[in-house]
C-alpha positions as CSV (number, residue, x, y, z in Angstrom):
1,X,0.0,0.0,0.0
2,X,1.6,3.3,-1.2
3,X,1.1,6.0,1.3
4,X,4.2,8.1,0.9
5,X,6.3,9.5,-1.9
6,X,9.6,11.5,-1.8
7,X,9.2,15.1,-1.0
8,X,10.9,16.0,-4.3
9,X,11.6,13.9,-7.3
10,X,15.1,13.3,-8.3
11,X,16.1,14.3,-11.9
12,X,18.0,11.0,-12.1
13,X,16.4,7.6,-12.6
14,X,14.5,5.7,-15.2
15,X,11.3,6.8,-16.8
16,X,9.6,3.8,-15.1
17,X,10.7,5.0,-11.7
18,X,9.3,8.6,-12.4
19,X,6.0,7.1,-13.4
20,X,5.8,5.0,-10.3
21,X,6.2,8.1,-8.1
22,X,3.8,10.3,-10.1
23,X,1.1,7.8,-10.7
24,X,-0.2,7.7,-7.1
25,X,-0.2,11.5,-7.0
26,X,-2.2,11.8,-10.2
27,X,-4.6,9.1,-9.1
28,X,-5.4,10.6,-5.7
29,X,-5.6,14.1,-7.1
30,X,-8.1,12.7,-9.7
31,X,-10.1,11.0,-6.9
32,X,-10.1,14.3,-5.0
33,X,-11.4,16.2,-7.9
34,X,-14.1,13.6,-8.5
35,X,-15.5,14.0,-5.0
36,X,-15.5,17.7,-5.4
37,X,-17.3,17.4,-8.8
38,X,-19.9,15.1,-7.2
39,X,-20.7,17.5,-4.5
40,X,-20.8,20.4,-6.9
41,X,-22.9,18.8,-9.6
42,X,-25.4,17.4,-7.1
43,X,-25.7,20.8,-5.7
44,X,-26.1,22.5,-9.1
45,X,-28.8,20.0,-10.0
46,X,-30.8,20.9,-6.9
47,X,-30.2,24.6,-7.5
48,X,-31.9,24.4,-10.9
49,X,-34.6,21.9,-10.0
50,X,-37.1,24.5,-8.8
51,X,-38.4,27.6,-10.6
52,X,-38.0,29.6,-7.3
53,X,-35.0,28.6,-5.2
54,X,-32.2,30.6,-3.7
55,X,-29.5,30.0,-1.1
56,X,-30.2,31.9,2.1
57,X,-27.5,34.5,2.1
58,X,-27.7,35.1,-1.6
59,X,-30.8,37.2,-0.8
60,X,-28.6,39.7,0.9
61,X,-25.3,39.8,-1.0
62,X,-26.1,38.7,-4.6
63,X,-29.6,39.7,-5.6
64,X,-28.8,43.4,-6.0
65,X,-26.1,42.4,-8.6
66,X,-28.8,41.5,-11.0
67,X,-28.4,45.2,-11.8
68,X,-25.4,44.3,-13.8
69,X,-27.7,42.6,-16.2
70,X,-30.6,45.0,-15.9
71,X,-29.7,48.4,-14.5
72,X,-33.4,49.3,-14.1
73,X,-33.9,46.8,-11.3
74,X,-34.4,47.9,-7.7
75,X,-34.6,51.7,-8.4
76,X,-33.9,53.8,-5.3
77,X,-33.9,50.7,-3.2
78,X,-32.5,51.5,0.2
79,X,-31.7,47.9,1.0
80,X,-30.1,47.0,-2.4
81,X,-28.0,50.2,-2.3
82,X,-26.7,49.3,1.2
83,X,-25.6,45.8,0.2
84,X,-24.0,47.2,-2.9
85,X,-22.0,49.7,-0.8
86,X,-20.7,47.1,1.6
87,X,-19.8,44.5,-1.1
88,X,-16.0,44.1,-1.5
89,X,-14.5,45.4,-4.7
90,X,-13.3,42.0,-6.0
91,X,-16.7,40.4,-5.3
92,X,-18.4,43.0,-7.4
93,X,-15.9,42.7,-10.2
94,X,-16.4,38.9,-10.5
95,X,-20.2,39.2,-10.9
96,X,-19.9,42.2,-13.2
97,X,-17.6,40.2,-15.4
98,X,-20.0,37.2,-15.4
99,X,-22.8,39.6,-16.4
100,X,-20.8,40.7,-19.4
101,X,-20.4,37.1,-20.4
102,X,-24.2,36.7,-20.3
103,X,-24.5,35.1,-16.9
104,X,-27.0,37.0,-14.6
105,X,-25.9,37.0,-10.9
106,X,-28.6,34.6,-9.7
107,X,-27.6,32.1,-12.3
108,X,-23.8,32.5,-12.0
109,X,-24.0,32.2,-8.2
110,X,-25.3,28.6,-8.5
111,X,-22.3,27.6,-10.6
112,X,-19.7,29.6,-8.8
113,X,-19.3,27.4,-5.7
114,X,-18.1,24.4,-7.8
115,X,-15.5,26.6,-9.4
116,X,-14.2,27.8,-6.1
117,X,-14.3,24.3,-4.6
118,X,-12.2,22.9,-7.4
119,X,-9.6,25.6,-6.8
120,X,-9.6,24.8,-3.1
121,X,-9.2,21.1,-3.7
122,X,-6.1,21.6,-5.9
123,X,-4.4,24.0,-3.6
124,X,-5.2,22.0,-0.5
125,X,-3.9,18.8,-2.1
126,X,-0.7,20.6,-3.0
127,X,-0.4,22.1,0.5
128,X,-0.7,18.7,2.1
129,X,2.2,17.3,0.0
130,X,4.3,20.2,1.2
131,X,3.6,19.2,4.8
132,X,3.4,15.4,4.5
133,X,4.5,13.6,1.3
134,X,1.5,11.3,1.0
135,X,-0.9,11.5,-2.0
136,X,-3.4,9.4,-0.1
137,X,-3.2,11.8,2.8
138,X,-3.6,14.7,0.5
139,X,-6.8,13.1,-0.8
140,X,-8.1,12.7,2.7
141,X,-7.5,16.4,3.4
142,X,-9.6,17.3,0.4
143,X,-12.3,14.8,1.2
144,X,-12.7,16.1,4.8
145,X,-12.7,19.7,3.4
146,X,-15.3,18.9,0.8
147,X,-17.5,17.6,3.6
148,X,-17.0,20.7,5.7
149,X,-17.7,23.1,2.8
150,X,-20.5,21.4,0.9
151,X,-22.5,20.4,4.0
152,X,-22.7,24.0,5.1
153,X,-23.9,27.3,3.8
154,X,-20.6,29.2,3.4
155,X,-19.1,28.0,0.1
156,X,-22.6,27.3,-1.4
157,X,-23.6,30.9,-0.8
158,X,-21.2,32.3,-3.4
159,X,-20.9,35.4,-1.2
160,X,-17.5,37.0,-0.2
161,X,-16.8,34.4,2.4
162,X,-17.0,31.6,-0.2
163,X,-13.9,33.1,-1.9
164,X,-11.8,32.7,1.3
165,X,-11.1,29.0,0.6
166,X,-9.4,29.0,-2.8
167,X,-7.6,32.3,-2.1
168,X,-6.3,31.5,1.4
169,X,-5.2,28.1,0.4
170,X,-3.4,29.7,-2.6
171,X,-1.7,32.1,-0.2
172,X,-0.5,29.3,2.0
173,X,0.7,27.2,-0.8
174,X,2.8,30.0,-2.3
175,X,4.1,30.9,1.1
176,X,5.3,27.3,1.6
177,X,6.8,27.3,-1.9
178,X,8.5,30.6,-1.0
179,X,7.1,32.3,-4.1
180,X,7.1,35.9,-3.0
181,X,5.1,37.5,-6.0
182,X,2.3,34.9,-6.0
183,X,2.1,34.8,-2.3
184,X,1.7,38.5,-2.0
185,X,-0.8,38.6,-5.0
186,X,-2.9,36.0,-3.2
187,X,-2.8,38.0,0.0
188,X,-3.9,41.2,-1.8
189,X,-6.6,39.3,-3.7
190,X,-7.9,38.0,-0.3
191,X,-8.3,41.6,0.8
192,X,-10.5,42.3,-2.2
193,X,-12.9,39.6,-1.3
194,X,-12.7,39.1,2.5
195,X,-10.4,41.6,4.3
196,X,-10.5,39.8,7.7
197,X,-8.6,36.8,6.2
198,X,-6.1,39.1,4.7
199,X,-5.3,40.4,8.1
200,X,-4.9,36.8,9.3
201,X,-2.5,36.3,6.4
202,X,-0.4,39.3,7.5
203,X,-0.5,37.7,11.0
204,X,0.9,34.5,9.6
205,X,3.7,36.3,8.0
206,X,4.4,38.1,11.3
207,X,4.4,35.0,13.4
208,X,6.8,33.4,10.9
209,X,9.4,36.0,12.0
210,X,9.7,34.2,15.4
211,X,11.5,30.8,15.5
212,X,11.9,28.2,18.2
213,X,15.5,27.4,18.4
214,X,17.6,26.0,21.3
215,X,14.7,25.9,23.7
216,X,13.9,29.5,23.3
217,X,12.2,32.0,20.9
218,X,14.5,33.9,18.5
219,X,13.8,36.3,15.7
220,X,14.3,34.7,12.2
221,X,17.7,35.0,10.6
222,X,16.2,34.4,7.2
223,X,16.0,37.7,5.2
224,X,13.3,36.2,3.0
225,X,10.9,36.0,6.1
226,X,11.3,39.8,6.5
227,X,10.9,40.4,2.7
228,X,7.6,38.4,2.7
229,X,6.4,40.2,5.8
230,X,7.2,43.7,4.5
231,X,5.7,43.0,1.0
232,X,2.6,41.4,2.6
233,X,2.1,44.3,5.0
234,X,2.5,46.8,2.2
235,X,0.0,45.1,0.0
236,X,-2.5,44.8,2.8
237,X,-2.2,48.5,3.6
238,X,-2.9,49.4,0.0
239,X,-6.0,47.2,-0.1
240,X,-7.4,47.9,3.4
241,X,-7.3,51.7,3.1
242,X,-9.8,52.0,0.3
243,X,-12.0,49.4,2.0
244,X,-12.0,51.5,5.2
245,X,-13.0,54.6,3.3
246,X,-15.8,52.7,1.7
247,X,-17.0,51.7,5.2
248,X,-16.7,55.3,6.4
249,X,-19.1,56.4,3.6
250,X,-21.9,54.4,5.3
251,X,-22.2,57.0,8.0
252,X,-21.6,56.9,11.7
253,X,-19.8,53.8,12.9
254,X,-21.3,51.3,15.4
255,X,-19.7,51.8,18.8
256,X,-19.4,49.4,21.6
257,X,-21.7,51.3,23.9
258,X,-24.4,51.5,21.2
259,X,-24.0,47.9,20.3
260,X,-24.3,46.9,23.9
261,X,-27.5,48.9,24.4
262,X,-29.3,47.5,21.3
263,X,-31.6,44.5,21.9
264,X,-30.8,43.4,18.4
265,X,-27.3,42.4,19.7
266,X,-28.6,40.9,22.9
267,X,-29.9,37.4,23.7
268,X,-32.2,36.1,20.9
269,X,-31.8,39.2,18.9
270,X,-31.5,39.3,15.1
271,X,-27.7,39.9,15.4
272,X,-27.2,38.1,18.8
273,X,-23.9,38.8,20.5
274,X,-24.2,39.7,24.1
275,X,-26.1,38.0,26.9
276,X,-25.5,34.4,25.8
277,X,-24.2,31.7,28.2
278,X,-20.4,31.8,28.6
279,X,-19.8,28.5,27.0
280,X,-21.9,29.6,24.0
281,X,-20.2,33.0,23.9
282,X,-16.7,31.6,23.6
283,X,-17.3,28.5,21.5
284,X,-20.2,29.4,19.2
285,X,-21.9,32.3,17.4
286,X,-20.4,35.6,16.3
287,X,-18.2,35.9,19.4
288,X,-16.7,32.5,19.8
289,X,-14.3,29.9,18.4
290,X,-16.7,28.1,16.1
291,X,-15.7,24.5,15.3
292,X,-18.1,22.7,12.9
293,X,-19.3,19.6,14.7
294,X,-20.8,17.9,11.7
295,X,-19.3,16.5,9.6
296,X,-17.0,15.7,12.5
297,X,-13.9,14.2,10.8
298,X,-12.0,17.5,10.9
299,X,-12.1,17.5,14.7
300,X,-9.7,14.6,14.6
301,X,-7.1,17.2,13.7
302,X,-7.1,18.3,17.3
303,X,-5.3,15.1,18.1
304,X,-2.3,15.9,15.9
305,X,-0.2,17.2,18.8
306,X,-0.7,13.9,20.6
307,X,1.0,11.9,17.8
308,X,4.4,13.3,18.5
309,X,6.2,16.2,20.0
310,X,4.5,18.7,17.8
311,X,5.6,21.4,17.0
312,X,8.6,21.2,19.2
313,X,11.2,18.5,19.5
314,X,12.2,15.8,17.0
315,X,9.3,14.4,15.1
316,X,11.2,11.1,14.9
317,X,10.7,10.6,18.7
318,X,7.0,9.8,18.0
319,X,5.9,6.2,18.6
320,X,4.3,6.4,15.2
321,X,6.9,5.6,12.5
322,X,5.0,7.6,9.8
323,X,5.5,10.8,11.8
324,X,9.1,10.9,10.4
325,X,7.6,11.9,7.1
326,X,6.2,15.2,8.6
327,X,8.2,18.1,7.2
328,X,9.2,21.2,9.1
329,X,6.8,23.2,7.0
330,X,4.0,21.8,9.1
331,X,4.7,24.8,11.4
332,X,2.5,26.9,9.1
333,X,-0.5,25.2,10.7
334,X,0.6,26.6,14.0
335,X,1.3,30.0,12.5
336,X,-2.3,30.2,11.1
337,X,-3.8,29.2,14.4
338,X,-1.7,31.8,16.3
339,X,-2.5,34.5,13.8
340,X,-6.2,33.7,13.8
341,X,-6.3,33.7,17.6
342,X,-4.4,36.9,17.8
343,X,-6.9,38.8,15.6
344,X,-9.7,37.0,17.5
345,X,-8.4,38.5,20.7
346,X,-7.9,41.9,19.2
347,X,-11.4,41.9,17.7
348,X,-12.8,41.2,21.2
349,X,-10.7,44.0,22.7
350,X,-11.6,46.6,20.1
351,X,-15.2,45.4,19.4
352,X,-16.8,46.4,17.1
353,X,-14.0,48.2,15.3
354,X,-12.6,45.0,13.8
355,X,-16.0,43.6,13.3
356,X,-17.0,40.2,14.7
357,X,-14.3,38.0,16.4
358,X,-15.4,34.8,14.8
359,X,-14.6,36.2,11.4
360,X,-10.9,35.7,12.2
361,X,-10.8,32.0,13.1
362,X,-13.9,30.3,11.7
363,X,-12.7,30.0,8.1
364,X,-9.0,29.6,8.7
365,X,-9.7,26.7,11.2
366,X,-11.7,25.0,8.5
367,X,-8.5,24.8,6.5
368,X,-6.1,23.9,9.3
369,X,-8.2,21.2,10.9
370,X,-8.8,19.1,7.7
371,X,-5.0,19.2,7.0
372,X,-4.3,18.2,10.6
373,X,-6.9,15.5,10.6
374,X,-5.6,14.0,7.3
375,X,-2.2,13.8,8.8
376,X,-3.6,12.0,11.8
377,X,-5.6,9.5,9.7
378,X,-2.6,8.9,7.4
379,X,-0.3,8.1,10.3
380,X,-2.9,5.8,11.9
381,X,-3.7,4.0,8.7
382,X,0.1,3.5,8.1
383,X,0.4,2.1,11.6
384,X,-2.6,-0.1,11.0
385,X,-1.1,-1.4,7.8
386,X,2.2,-2.1,9.5
387,X,0.3,-4.2,12.1
388,X,-2.2,-5.9,9.9
389,X,-0.7,-5.8,6.5
390,X,1.0,-9.2,6.7
391,X,-2.2,-10.7,8.0
392,X,-4.3,-9.2,5.2
393,X,-1.9,-10.4,2.6
394,X,-2.3,-14.0,4.0
395,X,1.3,-14.2,5.3
396,X,0.0,-14.4,8.9
397,X,-3.2,-16.0,10.1
398,X,-5.9,-13.5,10.9
399,X,-7.5,-14.0,14.3
400,X,-11.2,-13.7,14.9
401,X,-10.8,-10.6,17.0
402,X,-8.7,-9.0,14.2
403,X,-11.4,-9.8,11.7
404,X,-14.0,-8.1,13.9
405,X,-11.8,-5.1,14.4
406,X,-11.1,-4.7,10.7
407,X,-14.8,-5.2,9.9
408,X,-15.8,-2.5,12.3
409,X,-13.2,-0.1,11.0
410,X,-14.3,-0.8,7.5
411,X,-17.9,-0.1,8.3
412,X,-17.0,3.1,10.2
413,X,-14.9,4.3,7.2
414,X,-17.8,3.6,4.9
415,X,-20.3,5.5,7.0
416,X,-18.2,8.6,7.5
417,X,-17.5,8.6,3.7
418,X,-20.9,7.7,2.3
419,X,-23.3,9.4,4.7
420,X,-22.2,12.9,3.7
421,X,-22.7,12.0,0.1
422,X,-26.5,11.6,0.6
423,X,-28.1,14.4,-1.5
424,X,-31.1,15.2,0.9
425,X,-28.6,15.7,3.8
426,X,-26.5,18.0,1.6
427,X,-29.5,20.1,0.7
428,X,-30.8,20.5,4.2
429,X,-27.4,21.8,5.5
430,X,-26.9,24.2,2.6
431,X,-29.9,26.2,3.8
432,X,-31.9,26.6,0.5
433,X,-35.0,28.8,0.4
434,X,-37.8,27.4,-1.8
435,X,-40.9,29.4,-2.6
436,X,-43.9,28.3,-0.7
437,X,-46.3,30.6,-2.7
438,X,-44.9,30.7,-6.2
439,X,-48.0,32.3,-7.6
440,X,-47.4,35.5,-5.6
441,X,-43.8,35.7,-6.8
442,X,-44.9,35.1,-10.4
443,X,-47.5,37.8,-10.2
444,X,-45.0,40.3,-8.7
445,X,-42.5,39.5,-11.4
446,X,-45.0,40.7,-13.9
447,X,-45.4,44.2,-12.2
448,X,-43.4,47.3,-13.1
449,X,-39.7,47.2,-11.9
450,X,-40.4,50.0,-9.5
451,X,-43.0,48.0,-7.6
452,X,-42.5,48.0,-3.8
453,X,-43.9,45.2,-1.6
454,X,-44.5,45.6,2.2
455,X,-44.8,42.5,4.4
456,X,-44.0,41.0,7.7
457,X,-44.2,37.4,6.2
458,X,-40.9,35.6,6.2
459,X,-41.6,34.3,2.7
460,X,-41.6,38.0,1.5
461,X,-37.9,38.2,2.2
462,X,-37.6,36.1,-1.0
463,X,-39.4,38.7,-3.2
464,X,-36.2,40.5,-4.4
465,X,-34.7,37.1,-5.4
466,X,-37.8,35.4,-6.9
467,X,-39.7,38.4,-8.4
468,X,-36.8,40.9,-8.7
469,X,-38.9,43.5,-7.0
470,X,-38.1,45.7,-4.0
471,X,-39.3,45.0,-0.5
472,X,-39.9,47.7,2.2
473,X,-38.2,45.8,5.0
474,X,-37.7,42.3,6.3
475,X,-35.9,40.1,8.8
476,X,-33.3,39.0,6.3
477,X,-32.2,42.7,5.8
478,X,-32.5,43.9,9.4
479,X,-28.7,44.0,10.1
480,X,-27.8,46.4,12.9
481,X,-24.1,46.9,12.1
482,X,-24.4,50.4,10.5
483,X,-26.5,52.8,12.6
484,X,-27.6,55.1,9.7
485,X,-28.7,52.1,7.6
486,X,-30.5,50.5,10.5
487,X,-32.2,53.7,11.6
488,X,-34.1,53.6,8.2
489,X,-34.8,49.9,8.7
490,X,-36.4,50.7,12.1
491,X,-38.4,53.5,10.6
492,X,-39.7,51.2,7.9
493,X,-40.5,48.4,10.4
494,X,-42.5,50.8,12.6
495,X,-44.4,52.1,9.5
496,X,-45.1,48.5,8.4
497,X,-46.6,47.7,11.8
498,X,-48.8,50.8,11.6
499,X,-49.8,49.8,8.1
500,X,-50.9,46.3,9.1
501,X,-52.2,46.9,12.6
502,X,-53.4,50.5,13.0
503,X,-57.2,50.8,13.5
504,X,-57.0,54.2,11.8
505,X,-57.4,54.0,8.0
506,X,-55.8,57.4,7.6
507,X,-52.7,56.2,9.2
508,X,-52.7,53.2,6.8
509,X,-53.1,55.5,3.8
510,X,-50.3,57.8,5.0
511,X,-47.8,54.9,5.2
512,X,-48.7,53.8,1.7
513,X,-48.2,57.2,0.3
514,X,-45.0,58.0,2.3
515,X,-43.2,55.0,1.0
516,X,-44.9,54.5,-2.4
517,X,-46.0,51.0,-1.4
518,X,-47.7,49.1,-4.3
519,X,-48.4,45.7,-2.8
520,X,-49.0,44.4,0.8
521,X,-48.4,40.7,1.4
522,X,-50.4,39.4,4.4
523,X,-50.5,35.9,6.0
524,X,-53.7,34.6,7.4
525,X,-52.2,34.3,10.9
526,X,-50.9,37.8,10.9
527,X,-53.7,39.1,13.1
528,X,-53.0,36.8,16.0
529,X,-50.8,38.2,18.8
530,X,-48.6,35.1,18.8
531,X,-47.7,35.9,15.1
532,X,-45.7,39.0,16.2
533,X,-44.3,37.4,19.3
534,X,-42.6,34.7,17.2
535,X,-40.6,37.1,15.2
536,X,-37.3,37.6,16.9
537,X,-36.3,40.7,14.8
538,X,-39.4,42.5,16.0
539,X,-39.7,41.3,19.7
540,X,-35.9,41.8,20.4
541,X,-35.6,45.2,18.8
542,X,-35.0,48.9,19.5
543,X,-38.6,49.5,18.3
544,X,-40.2,46.9,20.6
545,X,-42.7,49.5,21.8
546,X,-44.3,49.7,18.4
547,X,-44.5,45.9,18.4
548,X,-46.1,45.9,21.8
549,X,-48.6,48.5,20.6
550,X,-49.6,46.3,17.7
551,X,-49.9,43.3,20.0
552,X,-52.1,45.3,22.4
553,X,-54.4,46.4,19.6
554,X,-55.0,42.7,18.7
555,X,-55.4,41.6,22.3
556,X,-57.9,44.3,23.1
557,X,-60.1,43.2,20.3
558,X,-59.6,46.2,18.1
559,X,-59.9,45.6,14.3
560,X,-56.9,46.8,12.3
561,X,-58.2,49.1,9.6
562,X,-56.9,47.0,6.8
563,X,-58.8,43.9,7.8
564,X,-62.2,44.9,6.3
565,X,-60.5,45.6,3.0
566,X,-58.7,42.2,2.6
567,X,-61.3,40.4,0.5
568,X,-62.1,43.3,-1.7
569,X,-58.4,44.3,-2.3
570,X,-56.9,40.8,-2.7
571,X,-55.1,40.5,-6.0
572,X,-53.7,37.1,-5.5
573,X,-54.6,34.3,-3.0
574,X,-52.0,31.5,-2.5
575,X,-51.9,29.1,0.3
576,X,-52.2,31.0,3.6
577,X,-51.1,34.3,2.1
578,X,-52.7,37.0,0.1
579,X,-51.3,39.9,-1.9
580,X,-53.3,43.2,-1.3
581,X,-53.4,46.0,-3.9
582,X,-52.3,49.1,-2.0
583,X,-54.0,51.3,-4.5
584,X,-57.3,49.6,-3.7
585,X,-56.8,50.4,0.0
586,X,-56.5,54.1,-1.0
587,X,-59.6,54.0,-3.2
588,X,-61.7,52.4,-0.5
589,X,-60.6,54.9,2.0
590,X,-61.6,57.8,-0.4
591,X,-64.9,56.2,-0.9
592,X,-65.5,56.0,2.9
593,X,-64.5,59.7,3.3
594,X,-67.0,60.8,0.6
């Protein structure tokens, strides 16, 4: 069983010997790409299997880029303009280029994850060979990473964070290969898509300046380390300054005191951060060290230090013979962890100036842990083969207990490999949104491009994606990270509550006129007090008083002014929802006044 290959091929030797070395590498790389293709193609098939389907986060970050195909979409749309403003430059450039090639954003984003994953697979495979010369181990690293990325909603979203994986792995590979130009280019490119990981990259270059030598820490004596650091820092500054100016253009920044005072950032809030239990605060959510628990193979990487004196001491001292193949370059895994945790701590200390702490370790750990886990598995499999290989080849009799152990291990390997390949499981974890009332979306898509929809229904958050029409406000867009933007969201939410629950028809009419609302989407359960209590973004909000007022109106038995008009003004009835013509509400009000 060939698990290892030389770290570098000698120029001497016969052609046959070169083929024998390269064939395992090509074979396992091919298998790696096949698994990636499987996940990608299965996902693409699902993404195109419904007329109205969209990945959850696409609704925020990608929908507005349909403007690249049709500039008339979302005119004067406060929400679309906001997400356009916060989108990184590189991210916008990719979708603009796709639009020029005839691929609308909502079509391209369904194909993009496969392209990003293929790049990630190739770079990760190459990185592993730099750390541990085993093509089989490199395959394991890509398999574990595929499970992490495809059974989750980060890569599949096609949003800026999806670009982290191919770009950051490219950065690490070129760093290991000591290719200054390509390493720095990858670092700068990371900043154009996901600046937080660019800062982690600078941290990696900084940590590399410190070496463990002679039982003490010393500054590096290698001038190339300082050259990489200086070049990386320079590029990062060039990239981060325009990004910072773009963020400043969004108005007043969010401060710690303001963030702390807002229910939106409290327990069960839309942007929950404070008030959670300590264990959850430090190991989950936006504030913690988030380790993906399923699929769980990557967590085996935490055991790597136990296999030998890692990263200090002689790797040959390990009881596992295969550990001798581990190269000194494995230190880069430690550097990434230290850099990530350094920025994680700084983000906590300067919250929210550096944004959310988990941004600095969540994605980088999903690269480090699969690499570490693959090393652990490769070492253990090698040890297993040394122990049971002669028995499996028939040279030594196989005891009954050995057969049982081998059978159990084989079943376990099959389960952890095959279960994550089950399509329904993949789709559930990717967080797809499928239209529950397609008739309403179809009707809205036929309305003028300037049409504005107002609704408290969760399904209405899909209107911009499915009908390409603007929505007044919604949970999906209620992000409280920029005060000026969120103030408008609050105003709109309060107005929407008045529109739907005020007993005064004049108030309803005034809201319609103020915002130019064309359609009102109302669910049958909307006039039950519990309907509002179940909406976290309303109940745990800075405008909770308006929510309480609406609930009180319902509990006191008052009839919202819009209720008597529902039947007469319904344009579309679908399932438990109805679409109300706002113009009809105005006409009925005029008739009553006359």
